[in-house]
C-alpha positions as CSV (number, residue, x, y, z in Angstrom):
1,X,-86.7,94.0,-129.5
2,X,-83.8,91.6,-129.9
3,X,-82.8,93.3,-133.1
4,X,-82.9,96.7,-131.4
5,X,-80.7,95.4,-128.6
6,X,-78.3,93.9,-131.1
7,X,-78.2,97.1,-133.0
8,X,-77.6,99.2,-129.9
9,X,-75.0,96.8,-128.7
10,X,-73.3,96.8,-132.1
11,X,-73.2,100.6,-132.3
12,X,-71.9,100.9,-128.7
13,X,-69.1,98.4,-129.3
14,X,-68.1,100.0,-132.6
15,X,-68.1,103.5,-131.0
16,X,-66.0,102.2,-128.1
17,X,-63.4,100.6,-130.4
18,X,-63.3,103.7,-132.7
19,X,-62.8,106.0,-129.7
20,X,-60.1,103.8,-128.2
21,X,-58.2,103.7,-131.5
22,X,-58.5,107.4,-132.1
23,X,-57.5,108.4,-128.5
24,X,-54.6,105.9,-128.4
25,X,-53.3,107.3,-131.7
26,X,-53.8,111.0,-131.1
27,X,-52.2,111.1,-127.6
28,X,-49.1,109.1,-128.8
29,X,-46.5,111.4,-130.4
30,X,-45.1,108.5,-132.4
31,X,-48.3,107.8,-134.2
32,X,-47.5,109.8,-137.4
33,X,-44.5,110.0,-139.7
34,X,-41.9,107.6,-141.0
35,X,-40.9,106.3,-137.6
36,X,-44.1,105.4,-135.9
37,X,-45.3,103.1,-133.2
38,X,-49.1,103.4,-133.4
39,X,-50.1,101.6,-130.2
40,X,-53.7,101.6,-131.3
41,X,-52.8,99.1,-134.0
42,X,-52.9,96.4,-131.3
43,X,-56.7,96.6,-131.6
44,X,-56.6,95.3,-135.2
45,X,-56.5,91.8,-133.6
46,X,-60.1,92.3,-132.6
47,X,-61.1,91.6,-136.2
48,X,-59.5,88.2,-136.0
49,X,-62.0,87.2,-133.3
50,X,-65.1,89.2,-134.5
51,X,-65.2,90.5,-138.0
52,X,-67.6,93.4,-137.5
53,X,-64.9,95.3,-135.5
54,X,-63.7,96.4,-139.0
55,X,-66.3,99.2,-138.7
56,X,-65.0,100.6,-135.4
57,X,-61.4,100.2,-136.3
58,X,-61.8,101.9,-139.7
59,X,-63.8,104.8,-138.1
60,X,-61.2,105.1,-135.4
61,X,-58.4,105.2,-137.9
62,X,-60.3,107.9,-139.9
63,X,-60.8,110.0,-136.8
64,X,-57.2,109.6,-135.7
65,X,-55.9,110.6,-139.1
66,X,-58.0,113.9,-138.9
67,X,-55.2,115.0,-136.5
68,X,-52.4,113.9,-138.8
69,X,-49.9,116.5,-140.1
70,X,-50.5,114.9,-143.5
71,X,-54.3,115.1,-143.2
72,X,-55.6,114.3,-146.7
73,X,-52.8,111.8,-147.4
74,X,-53.4,110.0,-144.1
75,X,-57.2,110.0,-144.5
76,X,-56.9,108.3,-147.9
77,X,-53.8,106.2,-147.9
78,X,-53.6,105.5,-144.2
79,X,-57.2,104.5,-143.8
80,X,-56.9,102.5,-147.1
81,X,-53.9,100.6,-145.6
82,X,-55.9,99.9,-142.5
83,X,-58.9,98.6,-144.4
84,X,-56.7,96.3,-146.5
85,X,-55.0,95.0,-143.4
86,X,-58.3,94.4,-141.6
87,X,-59.9,92.6,-144.5
88,X,-56.8,90.3,-144.7
89,X,-57.0,89.7,-141.0
90,X,-60.6,88.7,-141.3
91,X,-59.7,86.2,-144.0
92,X,-56.8,84.8,-142.0
93,X,-57.3,81.4,-140.3
94,X,-54.2,81.8,-138.1
95,X,-53.5,84.7,-135.7
96,X,-49.8,84.6,-136.5
97,X,-50.5,85.1,-140.2
98,X,-53.1,87.8,-139.3
99,X,-50.2,89.7,-137.5
100,X,-48.3,90.0,-140.8
101,X,-51.0,91.8,-142.8
102,X,-50.9,95.2,-140.9
103,X,-47.1,95.2,-141.2
104,X,-47.1,94.7,-144.9
105,X,-50.0,97.0,-145.7
106,X,-48.6,99.8,-143.6
107,X,-45.0,99.4,-144.6
108,X,-45.8,99.6,-148.4
109,X,-48.8,101.9,-148.5
110,X,-47.7,104.4,-145.8
111,X,-44.2,104.4,-147.3
112,X,-45.8,105.4,-150.6
113,X,-47.7,108.1,-148.8
114,X,-44.6,109.4,-147.2
115,X,-42.7,109.3,-150.5
116,X,-45.5,111.2,-152.4
117,X,-46.3,113.7,-149.7
118,X,-42.9,114.4,-148.1
119,X,-40.5,113.0,-150.8
120,X,-39.0,110.7,-148.3
121,X,-37.1,107.7,-149.8
122,X,-39.6,104.9,-150.4
123,X,-37.6,101.8,-149.3
124,X,-36.2,103.5,-146.2
125,X,-39.7,104.6,-145.2
126,X,-41.1,101.1,-145.9
127,X,-38.4,99.7,-143.6
128,X,-39.0,102.3,-140.8
129,X,-42.8,102.0,-140.9
130,X,-42.5,98.2,-141.2
131,X,-40.2,97.9,-138.2
132,X,-42.5,100.1,-136.0
133,X,-45.6,98.2,-137.1
134,X,-43.9,94.8,-136.5
135,X,-43.0,95.8,-133.0
136,X,-46.5,96.8,-132.2
137,X,-47.9,93.6,-133.8
138,X,-45.6,91.5,-131.6
139,X,-46.9,93.2,-128.5
140,X,-50.4,92.9,-129.8
141,X,-50.0,89.2,-130.6
142,X,-48.7,88.5,-127.0
143,X,-51.6,90.5,-125.5
144,X,-54.3,88.7,-127.6
145,X,-52.7,85.3,-127.0
146,X,-53.0,86.0,-123.3
147,X,-56.6,87.3,-123.7
148,X,-57.5,84.1,-125.6
149,X,-56.9,82.2,-122.4
150,X,-59.7,83.9,-120.5
151,X,-63.1,82.6,-121.6
152,X,-64.9,85.5,-119.9
153,X,-62.8,88.1,-121.7
154,X,-63.2,86.3,-125.0
155,X,-67.0,86.2,-124.4
156,X,-67.0,89.9,-123.7
157,X,-65.0,90.7,-126.8
158,X,-67.0,88.4,-129.2
159,X,-70.4,87.7,-127.5
160,X,-69.9,84.2,-128.8
161,X,-71.5,81.6,-126.5
162,X,-68.9,79.0,-127.3
163,X,-66.8,80.7,-124.6
164,X,-69.5,80.0,-122.0
165,X,-68.8,76.5,-120.8
166,X,-70.9,76.0,-117.7
167,X,-74.0,77.4,-116.0
168,X,-72.1,79.7,-113.7
169,X,-70.7,81.4,-116.8
170,X,-74.3,82.0,-118.1
171,X,-74.7,84.9,-115.6
172,X,-72.0,86.6,-117.7
173,X,-74.3,86.5,-120.7
174,X,-77.0,88.3,-118.8
175,X,-74.6,91.0,-117.6
176,X,-73.5,91.8,-121.2
177,X,-77.1,92.1,-122.5
178,X,-78.5,95.6,-122.7
179,X,-81.0,96.2,-119.9
180,X,-83.7,98.7,-120.0
181,X,-83.4,101.1,-117.0
């Protein structure tokens, strides 16, 4: 039964993250192209705290890129850049270093995509995409540094008991468990 609950919980979390990423990308007119501010990229910091969020973020990026004007290019290279960035975030021991990987991966890989698909100048595209991604990462870094201060929020995001420090916080654990209705 515990495994079933864990599996249902895991699937639900990944679906929520994927949906958030996809919706935040699709509704934002600056999510595609050489000048982009993909607000959903803030969510990549989730992988720093819980590695399995790579599933939901990758799926969300894939779904979002189904709406891209450069459909096949974005599905392959855009999702590839995201997977590389997420893998490097998972390997990072420092959140500040983790913030650099999406900037580099997107700047260089998406710039190549834009150069191959639209014949835009590579280095100018790398600069434009890199600046947009860096701006989003700075906002995301601030958001997640603030989130880190809240033990309840960190427990909710990670389901890691180390964020529950006293008995009154234990009720939070029972709230987050799947309950049969």
